[in-house]
Residue, then its C-alpha position, 0 to 999 in steps of 0.5 A: m539635164p544630160d551627163i556632161p561627159a569627161d572627155a567633152q568638147r567644152s567653150e572657151d569660157g567653159n560655159y558651153w559643151w558640144d554633146g554632138n550636135q549642138w551646145q549645151l550650158v553648163d550646169q554649174s552645181q553639175a561640174d561642181q559635183s563632178g570636180q573638176s575645176g577651173q583649170a581643168g576647164q582650161s586645159q580643155a580649152d588648151q587642148s580644144q584650141s589646138t585642134d582648131d589650129q589643126q582643123q579650122s573646120v568646127a560645127m555651129t548653131d542656127d543662134h549663133f549663124a544668126n548672130m554673126l550675120t547680124a555683127a557683119e553687116q553692122d561692121v559693113t553698115e558702120a564702115 
């Protein structure tokens, strides 16, 4: 598993980080060893939210897109 750069973008829940091409699962033992606390992860999430407010362009994986499409189709059929 690759080392997570200190400035890597994290998902809002802190379980994934962006490697420049796709979301990678955060190895919790690696995060604990690097000394990152939950507060540090939250601070990065706050910074990501601020950036997202300024620019709505977000890359996503094929799986994420497929899940969003499935959810949208279910919403239409339920309505």
